[in-house]
NUFI-118442 format. One line per field, with one value per residue (C-alpha): residue number from 1; residue in one letter; x, y, z. Coordinates in nm, 2 decimals, padded with zeros to 4 digits, always signed. Layout:
BEGIN
i <- NUM / ... $
aa <- A / ... $
X <- X / ... $
Y <- Y / ... $
Z <- Z / ... $
# end
This chain:
BEGIN
i <- 1 / 2 / 3 / 4 / 5 / 6 / 7 / 8 / 9 / 10 / 11 / 12 / 13 / 14 / 15 / 16 / 17 / 18 / 19 / 20 / 21 / 22 / 23 / 24 / 25 / 26 / 27 / 28 / 29 / 30 / 31 / 32 / 33 / 34 / 35 / 36 / 37 / 38 / 39 / 40 / 41 / 42 / 43 / 44 / 45 / 46 / 47 / 48 / 49 / 50 / 51 / 52 / 53 / 54 / 55 / 56 / 57 / 58 / 59 / 60 / 61 / 62 / 63 / 64 / 65 / 66 / 67 / 68 / 69 / 70 / 71 / 72 / 73 / 74 / 75 / 76 / 77 / 78 / 79 / 80 / 81 / 82 / 83 / 84 / 85 / 86 / 87 / 88 / 89 / 90 / 91 / 92 / 93 / 94 / 95 / 96 / 97 / 98 / 99 / 100 / 101 / 102 / 103 / 104 / 105 / 106 / 107 / 108 / 109 / 110 / 111 / 112 / 113 / 114 / 115 / 116 / 117 / 118 / 119 / 120 / 121 / 122 / 123 / 124 / 125 / 126 / 127 / 128 / 129 / 130 / 131 / 132 / 133 / 134 / 135 / 136 / 137 / 138 / 139 / 140 / 141 / 142 / 143 / 144 / 145 / 146 / 147 / 148 / 149 / 150 / 151 / 152 / 153 / 154 / 155 / 156 / 157 / 158 / 159 / 160 / 161 / 162 / 163 / 164 / 165 / 166 / 167 / 168 / 169 / 170 / 171 / 172 / 173 / 174 / 175 / 176 / 177 / 178 / 179 / 180 / 181 / 182 / 183 / 184 / 185 / 186 / 187 / 188 / 189 / 190 / 191 / 192 / 193 / 194 / 195 / 196 / 197 / 198 / 199 / 200 / 201 / 202 / 203 / 204 / 205 / 206 / 207 / 208 / 209 / 210 / 211 / 212 / 213 / 214 / 215 / 216 / 217 / 218 / 219 / 220 / 221 / 222 / 223 / 224 / 225 / 226 / 227 / 228 / 229 / 230 / 231 / 232 / 233 / 234 / 235 / 236 / 237 / 238 / 239 / 240 / 241 / 242 / 243 / 244 / 245 / 246 / 247 / 248 / 249 / 250 / 251 / 252 / 253 / 254 / 255 / 256 / 257 / 258 / 259 / 260 / 261 / 262 / 263 / 264 / 265 / 266 / 267 / 268 / 269 / 270 / 271 / 272 / 273 / 274 / 275 / 276 / 277 / 278 / 279 / 280 / 281 / 282 / 283 / 284 / 285 / 286 / 287 / 288 / 289 / 290 / 291 / 292 / 293 / 294 / 295 / 296 / 297 / 298 / 299 / 300 / 301 / 302 / 303 / 304 / 305 / 306 / 307 / 308 / 309 / 310 / 311 / 312 / 313 / 314 / 315 / 316 / 317 / 318 / 319 / 320 / 321 / 322 / 323 / 324 / 325 / 326 / 327 / 328 / 329 / 330 / 331 / 332 / 333 / 334 / 335 / 336 / 337 / 338 / 339 / 340 / 341 / 342 / 343 / 344 / 345 / 346 / 347 / 348 / 349 / 350 / 351 / 352 / 353 / 354 / 355 / 356 / 357 / 358 / 359 / 360 / 361 / 362 / 363 / 364 / 365 / 366 / 367 / 368 / 369 / 370 / 371 / 372 / 373 / 374 / 375 / 376 / 377 / 378 / 379 / 380 / 381 / 382 / 383 / 384 / 385 / 386 / 387 / 388 / 389 / 390 / 391 / 392 / 393 / 394 / 395 / 396 / 397 / 398 / 399 / 400 / 401 / 402 / 403 / 404 / 405 / 406 / 407 / 408 / 409 / 410 / 411 / 412 / 413 / 414 / 415 / 416 / 417 / 418 / 419 / 420 / 421 / 422 / 423 / 424 / 425 / 426 / 427 / 428 / 429 / 430 / 431 / 432 / 433 / 434 / 435 / 436 / 437 / 438 / 439 / 440 / 441 / 442 / 443 / 444 / 445 / 446 / 447 / 448 / 449 / 450 / 451 / 452 / 453 / 454 / 455 / 456 / 457 / 458 / 459 / 460 / 461 / 462 / 463 / 464 / 465 $
aa <- M / E / Y / P / T / T / F / T / E / R / M / Q / R / L / L / G / N / G / Y / S / A / F / M / D / A / L / Q / Q / A / P / P / V / S / V / R / L / N / R / A / K / T / S / F / L / P / N / L / D / R / V / P / W / A / A / D / G / Y / Y / L / P / Q / R / P / A / F / T / L / D / P / L / L / H / A / G / T / Y / Y / V / Q / E / A / S / S / M / F / V / E / Q / A / L / R / Q / V / V / A / L / D / Q / P / L / H / A / L / D / L / C / G / A / P / G / G / K / S / T / H / L / A / S / L / L / S / K / D / S / L / L / V / S / N / E / V / I / R / S / R / A / S / I / L / A / E / N / V / A / K / W / G / S / G / N / V / A / V / T / C / N / D / P / R / D / F / G / R / I / P / D / F / F / D / V / M / V / V / D / A / P / C / S / G / E / G / M / F / R / K / D / P / Q / A / V / A / E / W / S / E / E / N / V / K / L / C / A / Q / R / Q / Q / R / I / L / A / D / V / W / G / A / L / K / P / G / G / I / L / I / Y / S / T / C / T / W / N / E / Q / E / N / E / A / N / M / A / W / L / A / A / E / E / K / A / E / P / L / H / L / D / L / Q / P / E / W / G / V / V / A / S / Q / Q / Q / G / I / E / G / Y / R / F / Y / P / H / Q / V / Q / G / E / G / F / F / M / A / V / V / R / K / T / G / E / A / P / S / P / N / H / G / K / S / K / K / R / Q / Y / K / L / N / K / A / G / K / K / E / Q / A / L / V / Q / D / W / L / L / A / P / E / E / Y / V / W / L / Q / H / G / E / V / I / S / A / L / P / V / S / L / F / E / A / A / D / E / L / Y / Q / N / L / Y / V / L / Y / A / G / T / E / V / A / E / V / K / G / K / K / L / K / P / L / Q / A / L / A / L / S / Q / G / L / Q / K / A / A / F / E / T / A / E / L / D / L / E / Q / A / L / R / Y / L / R / K / E / D / I / R / L / G / T / N / G / I / D / W / V / L / L / Q / Y / K / G / T / P / L / G / W / A / K / Q / I / G / N / R / M / N / N / Y / Y / P / K / E / W / R / I / R / M / D / L / P / Q / E / L / P / D / F / S / L / L / Q / Q $
X <- +00.92 / +01.27 / +01.41 / +01.76 / +01.86 / +02.01 / +01.68 / +01.49 / +01.72 / +01.69 / +01.32 / +01.30 / +01.50 / +01.27 / +00.94 / +00.99 / +00.67 / +00.51 / +00.77 / +00.57 / +00.26 / +00.48 / +00.60 / +00.28 / +00.13 / +00.43 / +00.26 / -00.05 / -00.21 / -00.16 / -00.47 / -00.60 / -00.68 / -00.78 / -00.82 / -01.14 / -01.06 / -01.35 / -01.32 / -01.45 / -01.68 / -01.91 / -01.98 / -01.96 / -01.87 / -01.99 / -01.65 / -01.41 / -01.23 / -00.85 / -00.86 / -00.58 / -00.70 / -01.05 / -01.09 / -00.91 / -01.10 / -01.02 / -01.16 / -01.24 / -01.03 / -00.78 / -01.00 / -00.82 / -00.83 / -00.69 / -01.05 / -01.20 / -01.26 / -01.30 / -00.96 / -00.84 / -01.05 / -00.87 / -01.18 / -00.97 / -00.61 / -00.48 / -00.27 / -00.08 / -00.30 / +00.01 / +00.16 / -00.17 / -00.06 / +00.09 / -00.24 / -00.20 / +00.13 / +00.01 / -00.32 / -00.16 / +00.15 / +00.06 / -00.16 / -00.33 / -00.57 / -00.26 / -00.14 / +00.20 / +00.46 / +00.50 / +00.75 / +00.70 / +01.08 / +01.03 / +00.69 / +00.67 / +00.42 / +00.19 / +00.03 / +00.13 / +00.15 / -00.22 / -00.30 / -00.10 / -00.29 / -00.62 / -00.52 / -00.37 / -00.55 / -00.62 / -00.35 / -00.09 / +00.17 / +00.27 / +00.61 / +00.60 / +00.93 / +01.08 / +01.47 / +01.41 / +01.30 / +01.06 / +00.93 / +00.87 / +00.64 / +00.43 / +00.40 / +00.29 / +00.03 / -00.12 / -00.10 / -00.28 / -00.57 / -00.62 / -00.68 / -00.58 / -00.43 / -00.20 / +00.08 / +00.40 / +00.58 / +00.98 / +01.26 / +01.54 / +01.81 / +01.75 / +02.11 / +01.91 / +01.68 / +01.97 / +01.92 / +01.60 / +01.71 / +01.41 / +01.13 / +00.93 / +00.72 / +00.66 / +00.84 / +00.78 / +01.07 / +00.95 / +01.30 / +01.44 / +01.52 / +01.58 / +01.23 / +01.17 / +00.83 / +00.76 / +00.88 / +00.55 / +00.42 / +00.75 / +00.99 / +01.23 / +01.27 / +01.38 / +01.63 / +01.80 / +01.80 / +02.16 / +02.32 / +02.55 / +02.26 / +02.09 / +02.41 / +02.43 / +02.05 / +02.09 / +02.41 / +02.19 / +01.92 / +02.15 / +02.30 / +01.92 / +01.83 / +02.15 / +02.08 / +01.73 / +01.74 / +01.85 / +01.52 / +01.31 / +01.22 / +01.33 / +01.02 / +00.92 / +00.80 / +01.01 / +00.80 / +01.06 / +00.92 / +01.03 / +00.90 / +01.17 / +01.20 / +01.58 / +01.67 / +01.96 / +01.74 / +01.48 / +01.54 / +01.93 / +01.91 / +01.66 / +01.89 / +02.18 / +01.97 / +01.90 / +02.27 / +02.38 / +02.10 / +01.94 / +01.62 / +01.34 / +01.14 / +00.78 / +00.52 / +00.17 / -00.09 / -00.21 / -00.53 / -00.48 / -00.72 / -00.47 / -00.21 / +00.04 / +00.38 / +00.53 / +00.92 / +01.16 / +01.54 / +01.82 / +01.55 / +01.37 / +01.01 / +00.91 / +00.61 / +00.61 / +00.37 / +00.37 / +00.17 / +00.04 / -00.07 / -00.22 / -00.43 / -00.11 / +00.22 / +00.56 / +00.60 / +00.81 / +00.75 / +00.90 / +00.83 / +01.05 / +01.10 / +01.35 / +01.47 / +01.54 / +01.35 / +01.16 / +01.24 / +01.09 / +00.83 / +01.09 / +01.42 / +01.61 / +01.39 / +01.56 / +01.36 / +01.36 / +01.30 / +01.29 / +01.02 / +01.08 / +00.72 / +00.52 / +00.19 / -00.05 / -00.16 / -00.51 / -00.65 / -00.55 / -00.66 / -01.01 / -01.05 / -00.97 / -01.08 / -01.43 / -01.30 / -01.24 / -01.46 / -01.37 / -01.13 / -01.04 / -00.84 / -00.59 / -00.30 / -00.29 / +00.08 / +00.19 / +00.50 / +00.56 / +00.23 / +00.09 / -00.14 / -00.17 / -00.37 / -00.22 / -00.36 / -00.27 / -00.14 / +00.11 / +00.26 / +00.58 / +00.66 / +00.61 / +00.83 / +01.12 / +01.07 / +01.12 / +01.41 / +01.61 / +01.46 / +01.35 / +00.98 / +00.78 / +00.46 / +00.29 / -00.09 / -00.32 / -00.23 / -00.54 / -00.49 / -00.26 / -00.21 / -00.27 / -00.27 / -00.56 / -00.75 / -00.70 / -00.70 / -00.81 / -00.56 / -00.60 / -00.53 / -00.81 / -01.05 / -00.94 / -00.92 / -01.12 / -01.18 / -01.31 / -01.64 / -01.80 / -02.07 / -01.83 / -01.82 / -02.06 / -02.04 / -02.12 / -02.16 / -02.00 / -02.10 / -01.84 / -01.75 / -01.74 / -01.52 / -01.26 / -01.25 / -01.17 / -00.92 / -00.74 / -00.72 / -00.96 / -01.23 / -01.59 / -01.90 / -02.17 / -02.41 / -02.41 / -02.31 / -02.11 / -01.77 / -01.68 / -01.49 / -01.66 / -01.59 / -01.64 / -01.78 / -01.82 / -02.08 / -02.09 / -01.70 / -01.49 / -01.26 / -01.10 / -01.17 / -01.26 / -01.33 / -01.63 / -01.58 / -01.92 / -02.02 / -01.66 / -01.50 / -01.13 / -00.99 / -00.76 / -00.66 / -00.30 / -00.14 / +00.13 / -00.15 / -00.36 / -00.48 / -00.27 / -00.40 / -00.65 / -01.03 / -01.16 / -01.49 / -01.66 / -01.57 / -01.49 / -01.77 / -01.66 / -02.01 / -01.84 / -01.63 / -01.92 / -02.26 $
Y <- +04.35 / +04.43 / +04.23 / +04.19 / +04.49 / +04.23 / +04.08 / +04.37 / +04.53 / +04.22 / +04.23 / +04.58 / +04.51 / +04.19 / +04.37 / +04.72 / +04.92 / +04.64 / +04.64 / +04.86 / +04.64 / +04.33 / +04.46 / +04.59 / +04.22 / +04.09 / +04.30 / +04.13 / +03.80 / +03.51 / +03.36 / +03.03 / +02.75 / +02.37 / +02.10 / +01.84 / +01.48 / +01.37 / +01.02 / +01.11 / +01.38 / +01.52 / +01.86 / +02.19 / +02.47 / +02.82 / +02.94 / +03.13 / +02.88 / +02.80 / +02.89 / +02.63 / +02.35 / +02.19 / +02.08 / +02.39 / +02.66 / +02.97 / +03.02 / +03.37 / +03.31 / +03.04 / +02.83 / +02.59 / +02.30 / +02.03 / +02.05 / +01.94 / +01.55 / +01.55 / +01.66 / +01.42 / +01.17 / +01.27 / +01.45 / +01.74 / +01.87 / +02.20 / +02.31 / +02.64 / +02.77 / +02.83 / +02.50 / +02.33 / +02.48 / +02.12 / +01.99 / +02.22 / +02.07 / +01.73 / +01.79 / +01.97 / +01.75 / +01.41 / +01.16 / +01.11 / +00.82 / +00.60 / +00.38 / +00.57 / +00.56 / +00.90 / +01.03 / +01.28 / +01.31 / +01.56 / +01.47 / +01.58 / +01.66 / +01.56 / +01.82 / +01.76 / +01.37 / +01.33 / +01.60 / +01.36 / +01.06 / +01.23 / +01.30 / +00.98 / +00.68 / +00.39 / +00.17 / +00.44 / +00.39 / +00.69 / +00.66 / +00.95 / +01.00 / +01.20 / +01.17 / +01.26 / +01.00 / +01.21 / +01.39 / +01.05 / +00.96 / +01.26 / +01.21 / +00.83 / +00.94 / +01.20 / +00.96 / +00.71 / +00.95 / +01.03 / +00.66 / +00.62 / +00.28 / +00.28 / +00.49 / +00.35 / +00.57 / +00.58 / +00.71 / +00.75 / +00.99 / +01.13 / +00.94 / +00.60 / +00.61 / +00.56 / +00.20 / +00.18 / +00.34 / +00.44 / +00.38 / +00.66 / +00.84 / +01.15 / +01.33 / +01.58 / +01.77 / +02.04 / +02.12 / +02.25 / +02.61 / +02.96 / +03.02 / +03.38 / +03.29 / +03.20 / +03.54 / +03.68 / +03.34 / +03.25 / +03.49 / +03.26 / +03.21 / +03.58 / +03.56 / +03.25 / +03.40 / +03.51 / +03.53 / +03.24 / +03.03 / +03.08 / +02.98 / +02.66 / +02.60 / +02.61 / +02.38 / +02.13 / +02.17 / +02.07 / +01.75 / +01.63 / +01.69 / +01.49 / +01.19 / +01.15 / +01.22 / +00.87 / +00.72 / +00.92 / +00.73 / +00.87 / +01.08 / +01.14 / +01.47 / +01.65 / +01.91 / +02.12 / +02.36 / +02.60 / +02.84 / +03.11 / +03.39 / +03.36 / +03.29 / +03.09 / +02.83 / +02.85 / +02.92 / +02.89 / +02.53 / +02.45 / +02.59 / +02.38 / +02.08 / +02.15 / +02.19 / +01.89 / +01.62 / +01.78 / +01.84 / +02.00 / +02.29 / +02.23 / +02.54 / +02.56 / +02.79 / +03.02 / +03.21 / +03.59 / +03.60 / +03.38 / +03.65 / +03.39 / +03.51 / +03.36 / +03.41 / +03.35 / +03.28 / +03.10 / +02.93 / +02.78 / +02.88 / +02.96 / +03.03 / +03.28 / +03.34 / +03.68 / +03.77 / +04.11 / +03.93 / +03.60 / +03.49 / +03.27 / +03.24 / +03.29 / +03.00 / +02.89 / +02.61 / +02.47 / +02.17 / +01.96 / +01.65 / +01.39 / +01.35 / +01.01 / +00.70 / +00.54 / +00.20 / -00.12 / -00.28 / -00.57 / -00.32 / -00.43 / -00.71 / -01.06 / -01.36 / -01.53 / -01.31 / -01.41 / -01.18 / -00.99 / -00.92 / -01.25 / -01.31 / -01.39 / -01.73 / -01.82 / -01.86 / -01.50 / -01.37 / -01.52 / -01.34 / -00.99 / -01.00 / -00.90 / -00.59 / -00.41 / -00.32 / -00.53 / -00.76 / -00.92 / -00.62 / -00.67 / -00.89 / -00.96 / -00.94 / -01.02 / -00.86 / -00.98 / -00.95 / -00.70 / -00.79 / -00.52 / -00.50 / -00.36 / -00.34 / -00.66 / -00.44 / -00.27 / -00.59 / -00.60 / -00.24 / -00.22 / -00.54 / -00.37 / -00.07 / -00.30 / -00.47 / -00.14 / +00.13 / +00.18 / +00.16 / +00.24 / +00.06 / +00.03 / -00.01 / -00.03 / -00.17 / -00.38 / -00.58 / -00.72 / -01.08 / -01.15 / -01.51 / -01.65 / -01.32 / -01.03 / -00.64 / -00.41 / -00.14 / +00.25 / +00.28 / +00.03 / +00.28 / +00.55 / +00.36 / +00.48 / +00.12 / +00.02 / -00.23 / -00.06 / -00.29 / -00.56 / -00.39 / -00.27 / +00.12 / +00.39 / +00.77 / +01.01 / +01.39 / +01.64 / +01.61 / +01.26 / +01.24 / +01.50 / +01.27 / +00.98 / +01.17 / +01.28 / +00.92 / +00.94 / +00.73 / +00.73 / +00.57 / +00.48 / +00.33 / +00.00 / -00.35 / -00.64 / -00.76 / -00.64 / -00.41 / -00.12 / +00.13 / +00.49 / +00.77 / +01.14 / +01.28 / +00.93 / +00.94 / +00.68 / +00.79 / +00.45 / +00.16 / +00.09 / -00.24 / -00.30 / -00.49 / -00.52 / -00.16 / -00.02 / +00.10 / +00.07 / +00.36 / +00.21 / +00.56 / +00.56 / +00.72 / +00.92 / +01.08 / +01.18 / +01.52 / +01.74 / +02.06 / +02.15 / +02.17 / +02.55 / +02.59 / +02.68 / +02.47 / +02.63 / +02.63 / +02.41 / +02.43 / +02.61 / +02.26 / +02.05 / +01.92 $
Z <- -00.96 / -01.09 / -01.39 / -01.50 / -01.73 / -01.99 / -01.99 / -02.04 / -02.31 / -02.51 / -02.49 / -02.57 / -02.89 / -02.98 / -02.93 / -03.02 / -02.98 / -02.81 / -02.50 / -02.27 / -02.32 / -02.27 / -01.93 / -01.82 / -01.90 / -01.68 / -01.37 / -01.40 / -01.26 / -01.47 / -01.64 / -01.51 / -01.73 / -01.72 / -02.00 / -01.93 / -01.99 / -02.23 / -02.16 / -01.81 / -01.87 / -02.14 / -01.96 / -02.16 / -01.91 / -01.99 / -01.98 / -02.22 / -02.45 / -02.50 / -02.87 / -02.99 / -02.78 / -02.80 / -02.46 / -02.28 / -02.09 / -01.86 / -01.55 / -01.41 / -01.11 / -00.94 / -00.68 / -00.42 / -00.70 / -00.43 / -00.25 / -00.57 / -00.57 / -00.97 / -00.99 / -00.82 / -01.01 / -01.35 / -01.50 / -01.58 / -01.54 / -01.46 / -01.71 / -01.85 / -02.19 / -02.39 / -02.33 / -02.47 / -02.82 / -02.86 / -02.98 / -03.29 / -03.39 / -03.36 / -03.53 / -03.82 / -03.89 / -03.75 / -03.87 / -03.54 / -03.66 / -03.71 / -03.45 / -03.32 / -03.09 / -02.90 / -02.63 / -02.39 / -02.30 / -02.00 / -01.91 / -01.54 / -01.37 / -01.68 / -01.84 / -02.21 / -02.12 / -02.05 / -02.34 / -02.59 / -02.43 / -02.50 / -02.87 / -02.99 / -03.11 / -02.86 / -03.06 / -03.02 / -02.72 / -02.53 / -02.34 / -02.08 / -01.92 / -01.66 / -01.54 / -01.17 / -00.97 / -00.71 / -01.01 / -01.21 / -00.91 / -00.96 / -01.34 / -01.29 / -01.04 / -01.28 / -01.58 / -01.36 / -01.27 / -01.64 / -01.71 / -02.07 / -02.03 / -02.33 / -02.17 / -02.02 / -01.77 / -01.74 / -01.56 / -01.77 / -01.87 / -02.25 / -02.36 / -02.23 / -02.54 / -02.77 / -02.70 / -02.90 / -03.23 / -03.48 / -03.24 / -03.21 / -03.46 / -03.25 / -02.98 / -02.76 / -02.58 / -02.34 / -02.28 / -01.93 / -01.98 / -01.82 / -01.75 / -01.85 / -01.94 / -01.58 / -01.46 / -01.33 / -01.19 / -01.02 / -00.87 / -00.80 / -01.19 / -01.18 / -00.89 / -01.08 / -01.42 / -01.59 / -01.92 / -01.80 / -01.71 / -02.02 / -02.22 / -01.97 / -02.04 / -02.45 / -02.40 / -02.20 / -02.44 / -02.74 / -02.55 / -02.47 / -02.84 / -02.95 / -02.70 / -02.81 / -03.17 / -03.29 / -03.13 / -03.37 / -03.69 / -04.02 / -04.12 / -03.77 / -03.58 / -03.31 / -03.12 / -02.94 / -02.68 / -02.40 / -02.15 / -02.24 / -02.51 / -02.56 / -02.89 / -02.78 / -02.64 / -02.91 / -03.27 / -03.27 / -03.08 / -03.36 / -03.64 / -03.46 / -03.48 / -03.89 / -03.95 / -03.73 / -03.81 / -04.15 / -03.95 / -04.18 / -04.03 / -04.04 / -04.08 / -03.85 / -03.96 / -03.72 / -03.65 / -03.63 / -03.32 / -03.13 / -03.10 / -03.14 / -03.31 / -03.59 / -03.58 / -03.86 / -03.79 / -03.96 / -04.18 / -03.86 / -03.80 / -03.44 / -03.26 / -02.97 / -02.69 / -02.53 / -02.22 / -02.38 / -02.69 / -02.58 / -02.24 / -02.13 / -02.01 / -02.22 / -02.45 / -02.76 / -02.98 / -03.31 / -03.52 / -03.73 / -03.92 / -03.93 / -04.28 / -04.44 / -04.54 / -04.25 / -04.15 / -04.25 / -04.02 / -03.92 / -03.91 / -03.62 / -03.52 / -03.47 / -03.58 / -03.23 / -02.89 / -02.53 / -02.37 / -02.04 / -01.97 / -01.79 / -01.88 / -01.59 / -01.52 / -01.63 / -01.30 / -01.23 / -01.55 / -01.50 / -01.17 / -01.33 / -01.69 / -01.61 / -01.45 / -01.76 / -02.06 / -02.37 / -02.20 / -02.51 / -02.61 / -02.34 / -02.27 / -01.89 / -01.76 / -01.42 / -01.24 / -00.89 / -00.72 / -00.96 / -01.25 / -01.51 / -01.85 / -02.17 / -02.51 / -02.71 / -02.99 / -02.78 / -02.62 / -02.84 / -02.81 / -02.43 / -02.41 / -02.61 / -02.34 / -02.05 / -02.21 / -02.25 / -02.00 / -01.65 / -01.66 / -01.37 / -01.52 / -01.84 / -01.92 / -01.60 / -01.27 / -01.21 / -00.90 / -00.65 / -00.54 / -00.20 / -00.13 / -00.30 / -00.29 / -00.50 / -00.42 / -00.66 / -00.72 / -00.77 / -01.12 / -01.21 / -01.01 / -01.24 / -01.56 / -01.88 / -01.93 / -01.59 / -01.59 / -01.28 / -01.32 / -01.17 / -00.83 / -00.56 / -00.56 / -00.33 / -00.41 / -00.16 / -00.11 / -00.09 / +00.28 / +00.26 / -00.04 / +00.10 / +00.42 / +00.20 / -00.02 / +00.30 / +00.39 / +00.71 / +00.84 / +00.65 / +00.71 / +00.50 / +00.71 / +00.54 / +00.62 / +00.47 / +00.37 / +00.01 / -00.21 / -00.26 / -00.55 / -00.41 / -00.63 / -00.64 / -00.87 / -01.06 / -01.10 / -00.94 / -00.67 / -00.54 / -00.33 / +00.04 / +00.18 / +00.39 / +00.71 / +00.91 / +00.93 / +00.92 / +00.59 / +00.54 / +00.35 / +00.05 / -00.11 / -00.16 / +00.13 / -00.11 / -00.29 / +00.01 / +00.07 / +00.33 / +00.34 / +00.60 / +00.49 / +00.54 / +00.71 / +00.37 / +00.10 / -00.24 / -00.54 / -00.82 / -01.01 / -01.31 / -01.39 / -01.29 / -01.40 $
# end
């Protein structure tokens, strides 16, 4: 592949003797990596580990992931290895055992959001945001599949977060960029690259940071990342933030065997991932702290407050409360016909989000009210807090599971009238309703598998018990 001359000249200056190995690496196939959901699987694959992420693994080749029901069940996420480095930033500079408010500002399609959800305490609130509505729907789907239950998915422009000042303890801004780190993966990124586009990206990134900065508490942590190597979009933007807002650069400890390169420019320490030195794509990260004193717990709160969130009636609550483990830990909400569950400790913070932002959903959507009856929802089936004992369950084989995920008819040779929780290898996939000897398929139509099934299905045993 041909790369722009200005790009290759800059990389040659930046890498020196390593330039030739770097260019060779760009011709190689990118590595394939996944991150396991420990709330849904205890399986330890016999695979190489992603060294900076506890639950990250490399696969020897890329299978047709779409045809693995356990991917759709949320037991793992297919994520680029370099981007899993956010775990090191969190573990090294954030008190993860404390209840925190965290924001993943540019969240779609969901890799960092599901990673954050696994690392934060259960009493923490994660706001997973995406400004583009179509991408926000994909984000909402992936967050629901992960099943954490303490996440709010929002669809807002960064400037909207100015309505909730001093709200977040942690922000992750994986900023839109010129995409140099994706060159070997995405030929379109090469075609769209130009020096002018780099400049426009750097300006847009500064606007994003300026817009969202006020929502970070003094003392809070900003984790900034891009998938590019351009200093304008990386160290220079962090130096700009330090000068404009007195952001304090933070240091992360690296292990030599990781191959991550620490950069020092304009007082900023950044962390660079090059494909000839790490088993991953091109990536940059820097971590800064917002200086100043943290606000008092009652800062900005009025004594009397009218809530926007509505609690479900006692009758509806009584019908659904046995559907989750530890029901006493949740507040039961009703929005239109949908009943959802939110950890009690997050009610106030979630209501503030609903007062000020466009929220797609928060917590776990449990059921839809249908007259005097309740229909269990897909998010409940995939919830880490699901009480499976409350439902009749049926185990599917691979062919049945894929037919279900394609939203086709399935038959189990049973009879009756009831909701059935369908599982694959003991992991819930979703709902069907038994009516006589027929099964009505309630898998969400917008989630269904659209690819044709091959005659020989792929082997996913490396990721399964």
